[in-house]
N, CA, C and O of each residue as an XYZ file, in Angstrom:
564
protein
N       0.854     -1.179      0.000
C       0.000      0.000      0.000
C       0.893      1.233      0.000
O       1.829      1.330      0.793
N       0.605      2.160     -0.879
C       1.339      3.413     -0.921
C       0.612      4.457     -0.092
O      -0.457      4.936     -0.470
N       1.209      4.803      1.047
C       0.590      5.785      1.922
C       1.073      7.187      1.571
O       2.194      7.357      1.093
N       0.232      8.190      1.806
C       0.662      9.570      1.585
C       1.851      9.907      2.479
O       2.049      9.288      3.525
N       2.631     10.883      2.061
C       3.827     11.267      2.809
C       3.483     11.992      4.109
O       4.274     11.980      5.052
N       2.316     12.618      4.165
C       1.977     13.429      5.334
C       0.698     12.944      5.986
O      -0.213     12.445      5.326
N       0.656     13.103      7.286
C      -0.523     12.721      8.038
C      -0.198     12.659      9.513
O       0.865     13.107      9.945
N      -1.104     12.110     10.277
C      -0.950     11.984     11.730
C      -0.991     10.501     12.079
O      -1.872      9.778     11.616
N      -0.046     10.049     12.892
C      -0.017      8.662     13.339
C      -0.027      8.638     14.859
O       0.662      9.426     15.506
N      -0.814      7.727     15.424
C      -0.861      7.578     16.874
C      -1.094      6.124     17.234
O      -1.789      5.401     16.521
N      -0.513      5.702     18.340
C      -0.838      4.374     18.870
C      -2.237      4.459     19.455
O      -2.593      5.441     20.106
N      -3.029      3.416     19.217
C      -4.407      3.396     19.709
C      -4.724      2.035     20.318
O      -4.021      1.051     20.085
N      -5.802      2.001     21.105
C      -6.270      0.777     21.736
C      -7.708      0.543     21.311
O      -8.501      1.478     21.208
N      -8.028     -0.704     21.068
C      -9.352     -1.078     20.595
C     -10.408     -0.892     21.673
O     -10.205     -1.279     22.824
N     -11.529     -0.303     21.298
C     -12.711     -0.261     22.145
C     -13.679     -1.329     21.653
O     -14.088     -2.213     22.406
N     -14.044     -1.230     20.343
C     -14.892     -2.268     19.760
C     -14.905     -2.144     18.241
O     -14.572     -1.105     17.671
N     -15.304     -3.246     17.610
C     -15.473     -3.283     16.164
C     -16.953     -3.088     15.883
O     -17.785     -3.854     16.369
N     -17.286     -2.071     15.104
C     -18.689     -1.827     14.733
C     -19.086     -2.783     13.623
O     -20.074     -3.509     13.729
N     -18.302     -2.769     12.559
C     -18.417     -3.738     11.474
C     -17.017     -3.870     10.883
O     -16.083     -3.244     11.385
N     -16.851     -4.653      9.849
C     -15.494     -4.952      9.380
C     -14.714     -3.720      8.954
O     -13.488     -3.713      9.061
N     -15.382     -2.679      8.474
C     -14.641     -1.507      8.001
C     -14.799     -0.271      8.893
O     -14.463      0.835      8.469
N     -15.299     -0.439     10.106
C     -15.445      0.681     11.043
C     -15.197      0.188     12.464
O     -15.848     -0.748     12.928
N     -14.245      0.828     13.151
C     -13.935      0.438     14.520
C     -13.870      1.673     15.413
O     -13.781      2.800     14.926
N     -13.915      1.450     16.713
C     -13.746      2.529     17.682
C     -12.492      2.236     18.490
O     -12.299      1.122     18.977
N     -11.643      3.247     18.626
C     -10.393      3.127     19.361
C     -10.269      4.296     20.342
O     -11.050      5.246     20.305
N      -9.276      4.200     21.210
C      -8.966      5.317     22.115
C      -7.458      5.527     22.119
O      -6.688      4.642     21.746
N      -7.055      6.720     22.550
C      -5.636      7.066     22.583
C      -4.948      6.621     23.861
O      -3.720      6.594     23.929
N      -5.729      6.273     24.875
C      -5.186      5.890     26.173
C      -5.749      4.519     26.537
O      -6.967      4.338     26.513
N      -4.898      3.548     26.874
C      -5.411      2.194     27.120
C      -6.362      2.098     28.302
O      -7.204      1.201     28.337
N      -6.251      2.980     29.248
C      -7.116      2.920     30.434
C      -8.098      4.071     30.491
O      -8.882      4.178     31.434
N      -8.059      4.932     29.487
C      -8.931      6.102     29.484
C     -10.348      5.780     29.076
O     -10.662      4.662     28.666
N     -11.188      6.773     29.195
C     -12.588      6.624     28.811
C     -12.939      7.496     27.612
O     -14.089      7.519     27.175
N     -11.977      8.196     27.092
C     -12.240      9.105     25.981
C     -12.003      8.417     24.653
O     -10.904      8.457     24.099
N     -13.056      7.782     24.151
C     -12.959      7.111     22.857
C     -12.951      8.139     21.745
O     -13.589      9.187     21.843
N     -12.220      7.827     20.688
C     -12.263      8.659     19.489
C     -13.563      8.367     18.751
O     -14.197      7.341     18.997
N     -13.964      9.252     17.855
C     -15.109      8.924     16.995
C     -14.793      7.664     16.191
O     -13.625      7.298     16.064
N     -15.806      6.998     15.648
C     -15.543      5.794     14.852
C     -14.534      6.052     13.743
O     -14.538      7.112     13.118
N     -13.680      5.082     13.510
C     -12.683      5.141     12.444
C     -13.198      4.321     11.276
O     -13.397      3.112     11.395
N     -13.412      4.979     10.151
C     -13.806      4.297      8.907
C     -12.535      4.008      8.146
O     -11.800      4.925      7.780
N     -12.271      2.726      7.903
C     -11.048      2.336      7.221
C     -11.047      2.829      5.779
O     -12.022      2.651      5.048
N      -9.955      3.443      5.384
C      -9.790      3.866      3.997
C      -9.448      2.655      3.135
O      -8.832      1.699      3.605
N      -9.850      2.708      1.886
C      -9.547      1.644      0.914
C     -10.068      0.289      1.375
O      -9.418     -0.733      1.159
N     -11.232      0.276      2.006
C     -11.795     -0.957      2.527
C     -13.318     -0.874      2.510
O     -13.915     -0.001      3.140
N     -13.926     -1.788      1.787
C     -15.391     -1.834      1.689
C     -15.842     -3.245      2.020
O     -15.522     -4.193      1.303
N     -16.589     -3.380      3.113
C     -17.080     -4.693      3.551
C     -18.603     -4.671      3.599
O     -19.221     -3.611      3.701
N     -19.188     -5.846      3.526
C     -20.647     -5.969      3.592
C     -21.150     -5.495      4.953
O     -20.431     -5.540      5.952
N     -22.398     -5.041      4.966
C     -23.022     -4.560      6.205
C     -23.388     -5.741      7.097
O     -23.504     -6.873      6.628
N     -23.568     -5.464      8.389
C     -23.896     -6.533      9.345
C     -25.397     -6.678      9.563
O     -25.829     -7.482     10.390
N     -26.186     -5.915      8.834
C     -27.648     -6.012      8.927
C     -28.216     -6.198      7.525
O     -27.531     -5.960      6.530
N     -29.453     -6.619      7.458
C     -30.119     -6.802      6.176
C     -29.561     -7.982      5.412
O     -28.913     -8.855      5.991
N     -29.809     -8.012      4.110
C     -29.407     -9.168      3.313
C     -27.885     -9.383      3.251
O     -27.428    -10.495      2.986
N     -27.110     -8.329      3.493
C     -25.651     -8.452      3.421
C     -25.048     -9.125      4.648
O     -23.872     -9.487      4.640
N     -25.853     -9.298      5.716
C     -25.292     -9.812      6.967
C     -24.693    -11.210      6.834
O     -23.833    -11.592      7.627
N     -25.137    -11.972      5.844
C     -24.568    -13.298      5.620
C     -23.056    -13.195      5.352
O     -22.310    -14.127      5.654
N     -22.612    -12.084      4.797
C     -21.187    -11.828      4.574
C     -20.616    -10.858      5.600
O     -19.456    -10.975      5.995
N     -21.426     -9.909      6.028
C     -20.962     -8.862      6.933
C     -20.622     -9.338      8.328
O     -19.647     -8.874      8.920
N     -21.414    -10.262      8.867
C     -21.160    -10.756     10.229
C     -19.848    -11.544     10.292
O     -19.046    -11.289     11.192
N     -19.591    -12.489      9.380
C     -18.283    -13.168      9.411
C     -17.112    -12.203      9.206
O     -16.049    -12.384      9.801
N     -17.302    -11.182      8.370
C     -16.243    -10.191      8.159
C     -15.971     -9.429      9.446
O     -14.815     -9.173      9.785
N     -17.027     -9.065     10.163
C     -16.860     -8.373     11.445
C     -16.109     -9.262     12.426
O     -15.192     -8.796     13.101
N     -16.483    -10.532     12.514
C     -15.813    -11.447     13.442
C     -14.333    -11.614     13.086
O     -13.485    -11.703     13.974
N     -14.030    -11.655     11.799
C     -12.633    -11.757     11.381
C     -11.864    -10.497     11.781
O     -10.744    -10.585     12.283
N     -12.463     -9.332     11.558
C     -11.821     -8.073     11.958
C     -11.589     -8.051     13.471
O     -10.527     -7.638     13.937
N     -12.586     -8.498     14.228
C     -12.438     -8.551     15.688
C     -11.258     -9.431     16.082
O     -10.461     -9.058     16.944
N     -11.146    -10.588     15.457
C     -10.046    -11.493     15.812
C      -8.691    -10.866     15.494
O      -7.743    -11.013     16.266
N      -8.598    -10.177     14.376
C      -7.327     -9.542     13.999
C      -6.913     -8.466     14.988
O      -5.766     -8.443     15.433
N      -7.836     -7.570     15.339
C      -7.451     -6.459     16.218
C      -7.320     -6.896     17.673
O      -6.518     -6.330     18.416
N      -8.097     -7.894     18.090
C      -7.978     -8.373     19.470
C      -6.682     -9.135     19.699
O      -6.140     -9.107     20.804
N      -6.174     -9.817     18.673
C      -4.938    -10.578     18.796
C      -3.692     -9.726     18.558
O      -2.579    -10.174     18.836
N      -3.861     -8.520     18.054
C      -2.720     -7.659     17.760
C      -2.024     -7.213     19.045
O      -2.669     -6.954     20.060
N      -0.706     -7.131     18.979
C       0.041     -6.593     20.109
C      -0.036     -5.078     20.133
O       0.001     -4.465     21.200
N      -0.142     -4.474     18.958
C      -0.208     -3.017     18.884
C      -1.032     -2.592     17.684
O      -0.932     -3.182     16.608
N      -1.850     -1.559     17.875
C      -2.594     -0.937     16.788
C      -2.126      0.502     16.645
O      -1.866      1.185     17.636
N      -2.022      0.954     15.406
C      -1.675      2.342     15.129
C      -2.676      2.903     14.141
O      -3.097      2.218     13.209
N      -3.052      4.143     14.348
C      -3.975      4.841     13.449
C      -3.190      5.867     12.661
O      -2.496      6.706     13.236
N      -3.300      5.800     11.340
C      -2.690      6.801     10.465
C      -3.803      7.529      9.735
O      -4.597      6.914      9.023
N      -3.857      8.845      9.914
C      -4.848      9.678      9.227
C      -4.092     10.509      8.203
O      -3.337     11.405      8.580
N      -4.277     10.232      6.908
C      -3.567     11.001      5.886
C      -3.989     12.462      5.887
O      -5.109     12.806      6.265
N      -3.077     13.299      5.460
C      -3.314     14.747      5.451
C      -4.634     15.113      4.781
O      -5.373     15.951      5.297
N      -4.941     14.499      3.642
C      -6.169     14.868      2.929
C      -7.424     14.499      3.727
O      -8.471     15.119      3.541
N      -7.336     13.507      4.604
C      -8.491     13.131      5.429
C      -8.647     14.056      6.629
O      -9.666     14.017      7.319
N      -7.640     14.888      6.879
C      -7.708     15.842      7.989
C      -8.351     17.161      7.579
O      -8.567     18.037      8.416
N      -8.653     17.300      6.305
C      -9.147     18.593      5.814
C     -10.591     18.489      5.333
O     -11.014     17.480      4.770
N     -11.330     19.572      5.575
C     -12.705     19.602      5.089
C     -12.712     20.078      3.640
O     -11.653     20.257      3.039
N     -13.901     20.283      3.079
C     -14.016     20.666      1.666
C     -13.365     22.005      1.350
O     -13.027     22.275      0.198
N     -13.189     22.838      2.358
C     -12.577     24.149      2.140
C     -11.095     24.164      2.493
O     -10.448     25.209      2.419
N     -10.552     23.004      2.876
C      -9.138     22.911      3.156
C      -8.737     23.164      4.594
O      -7.550     23.143      4.919
N      -9.711     23.401      5.462
C      -9.386     23.642      6.862
C      -9.173     22.318      7.590
O      -9.856     21.330      7.320
N      -8.226     22.313      8.508
C      -7.931     21.093      9.259
C      -9.022     20.846     10.295
O      -9.395     21.742     11.052
N      -9.524     19.614     10.314
C     -10.505     19.181     11.306
C      -9.775     18.449     12.423
O      -8.776     17.778     12.164
N     -10.244     18.560     13.635
C      -9.645     17.838     14.744
C      -9.802     16.341     14.496
O     -10.919     15.843     14.364
N      -8.684     15.630     14.434
C      -8.656     14.188     14.176
C      -9.377     13.795     12.899
O      -9.748     12.631     12.750
N      -9.589     14.709     11.984
C     -10.162     14.348     10.710
C     -11.617     13.937     10.754
O     -12.069     13.218      9.863
N     -12.382     14.371     11.771
C     -13.787     13.984     11.895
C     -14.592     14.692     10.811
O     -14.696     15.919     10.800
N     -15.160     13.906      9.900
C     -15.889     14.489      8.778
C     -17.106     13.648      8.421
O     -17.279     12.532      8.909
N     -17.930     14.203      7.572
C     -19.057     13.473      7.004
C     -20.273     13.427      7.894
O     -20.233     13.818      9.061
N     -21.361     12.936      7.316
C     -22.626     12.912      8.046
C     -22.602     11.957      9.230
O     -23.399     12.103     10.156
N     -21.694     10.977      9.213
C     -21.598     10.031     10.319
C     -20.545     10.454     11.345
O     -20.339      9.759     12.341
N     -19.869     11.600     11.106
C     -18.853     12.124     12.021
C     -17.811     11.058     12.373
O     -17.612     10.713     13.538
N     -17.164     10.559     11.342
C     -16.162      9.521     11.514
C     -14.782     10.050     11.155
O     -14.643     11.061     10.466
N     -13.783      9.357     11.628
C     -12.404      9.583     11.217
C     -12.151      8.647     10.041
O     -12.577      7.492     10.067
N     -11.471      9.126      9.026
C     -11.096      8.285      7.894
C      -9.598      8.035      7.971
O      -8.805      8.975      7.915
N      -9.207      6.771      8.101
C      -7.791      6.485      8.242
C      -7.463      5.025      8.033
O      -8.319      4.207      7.696
N      -6.194      4.723      8.245
C      -5.674      3.361      8.135
C      -5.322      2.877      9.539
O      -4.701      3.608     10.310
N      -5.711      1.662      9.871
C      -5.341      1.064     11.145
C      -4.307     -0.013     10.863
O      -4.579     -0.983     10.155
N      -3.114      0.171     11.428
C      -2.033     -0.795     11.254
C      -2.063     -1.807     12.384
O      -2.273     -1.461     13.547
N      -1.850     -3.057     12.021
C      -1.775     -4.150     12.984
C      -0.305     -4.486     13.179
O       0.375     -4.898     12.239
N       0.183     -4.309     14.402
C       1.575     -4.605     14.744
C       2.557     -3.949     13.773
O       3.603     -4.522     13.472
N       2.230     -2.759     13.285
C       3.082     -1.935     12.423
C       3.442     -2.586     11.094
O       4.275     -2.056     10.359
N       2.837     -3.717     10.773
C       3.232     -4.434      9.562
C       2.304     -4.172      8.385
O       2.757     -3.841      7.289
N       1.047     -4.316      8.610
C       0.077     -4.222      7.521
C      -1.187     -3.585      8.075
O      -1.368     -3.492      9.289
N      -2.047     -3.153      7.185
C      -3.276     -2.523      7.650
C      -4.383     -3.553      7.830
O      -4.371     -4.624      7.223
N      -5.327     -3.201      8.670
C      -6.513     -4.037      8.857
C      -7.220     -4.222      7.526
O      -7.687     -5.318      7.215
N      -7.302     -3.158      6.741
C      -7.941     -3.241      5.424
C      -7.262     -4.277      4.537
O      -7.936     -5.084      3.897
N      -5.934     -4.258      4.497
C      -5.209     -5.220      3.667
C      -5.498     -6.655      4.107
O      -5.694     -7.537      3.271
N      -5.525     -6.882      5.410
C      -5.814     -8.230      5.929
C      -7.226     -8.676      5.551
O      -7.430     -9.823      5.154
N      -8.195     -7.775      5.674
C      -9.583     -8.100      5.327
C      -9.722     -8.419      3.839
O     -10.426     -9.354      3.458
N      -9.048     -7.637      3.011
C      -9.111     -7.848      1.562
C      -8.424     -9.164      1.190
O      -8.960     -9.933      0.392
N      -7.242     -9.430      1.760
C      -6.523    -10.676      1.485
C      -7.352    -11.903      1.842
O      -7.277    -12.928      1.164
N      -8.145    -11.797      2.911
C      -8.958    -12.932      3.366
C     -10.302    -13.026      2.642
O     -11.075    -13.950      2.895
N     -10.586    -12.079      1.746
C     -11.837    -12.107      1.000
C     -13.032    -11.552      1.764
O     -14.176    -11.766      1.363
N     -12.779    -10.838      2.863
C     -13.868    -10.262      3.658
C     -14.180     -8.807      3.294
O     -15.132     -8.227      3.816
N     -13.387     -8.226      2.409
C     -13.608     -6.835      2.009
C     -13.003     -6.612      0.627
O     -12.318     -7.471      0.072
N     -13.283     -5.425      0.093
C     -12.796     -5.045     -1.236
C     -12.162     -3.667     -1.152
O     -12.472     -2.886     -0.252
N     -11.276     -3.372     -2.089
C     -10.560     -2.105     -2.081
C     -11.423     -0.933     -2.532
O     -11.117      0.216     -2.213
N     -12.504     -1.212     -3.274
C     -13.375     -0.134     -3.739
C     -14.841     -0.497     -3.497
O     -15.201     -1.667     -3.370
N     -15.651      0.519     -3.438
C     -17.088      0.308     -3.275
C     -17.663     -0.417     -4.490
O     -18.555     -1.254     -4.349
N     -17.158     -0.100     -5.680
C     -17.643     -0.747     -6.895
C     -17.369     -2.251     -6.880
O     -18.221     -3.040     -7.288
N     -16.186     -2.650     -6.412
C     -15.868     -4.078     -6.320
C     -16.829     -4.790     -5.365
O     -17.293     -5.893     -5.654
N     -17.126     -4.157     -4.228
C     -18.079     -4.744     -3.280
C     -19.457     -4.853     -3.916
O     -20.099     -5.900     -3.838
N     -19.912     -3.774     -4.544
C     -21.228     -3.794     -5.196
C     -21.312     -4.893     -6.251
O     -22.295     -5.631     -6.302
N     -20.288     -5.002     -7.089
C     -20.271     -6.028     -8.132
C     -20.345     -7.422     -7.521
O     -21.067     -8.284     -8.023
N     -19.608     -7.647     -6.447
C     -19.616     -8.952     -5.799
C     -20.986     -9.264     -5.206
O     -21.497    -10.372     -5.368
N     -21.583     -8.282     -4.516
C     -22.901     -8.504     -3.911
C     -23.958     -8.791     -4.969
O     -24.849     -9.610     -4.743
N     -23.874     -8.132     -6.117
C     -24.799     -8.398     -7.218
C     -24.559     -9.809     -7.769
O     -25.512    -10.545     -8.027
N     -23.296    -10.182     -7.949
C     -22.984    -11.506     -8.499
C     -23.444    -12.633     -7.569
O     -23.683    -13.750     -8.029
N     -23.569    -12.358     -6.288
C     -24.025    -13.352     -5.324
C     -25.532    -13.305     -5.087
O     -26.072    -14.078     -4.295
N     -26.210    -12.380     -5.788
C     -27.656    -12.250     -5.637
C     -28.084    -11.587     -4.345
O     -29.252    -11.661     -3.964
N     -27.147    -10.939     -3.668
C     -27.452    -10.284     -2.384
C     -27.962     -8.862     -2.621
O     -28.804     -8.358     -1.878
N     -27.447     -8.239     -3.646
C     -27.866     -6.879     -4.001
C     -28.295     -6.895     -5.468
O     -27.698     -7.590     -6.291
N     -29.313     -6.140     -5.778
C     -29.826     -6.104     -7.156
C     -29.276     -4.892     -7.895
O     -29.592     -4.688     -9.067
């Protein structure tokens, strides 16, 4: 994966996995101040509700196993994800209607959670790839 040259990186601790491509972390292992949900960049997984749950629930469980077994998690927020539409820096890159952080979560500094999910067939690098797959499986029309 080619990461941008600029951004913010921090060690983080898992709070919980919402679904395979969205997790909640905190900056302090014993603190109570969770960050907003982190939406993984370059990662599109099936939803955990509705007709997609047949794929989404196993993907979530796989993501949970990866982050729970990790010795260390790191969050990298690329510079472009830290800026709003007018170019102003947002605190921790919180953007969008769901008020999420967009970033990459590294597992033990080696690879990203997104890469692991994609390698295992639980996610796709683009929304179009996910849509095409769901249509080919008769899950989405």
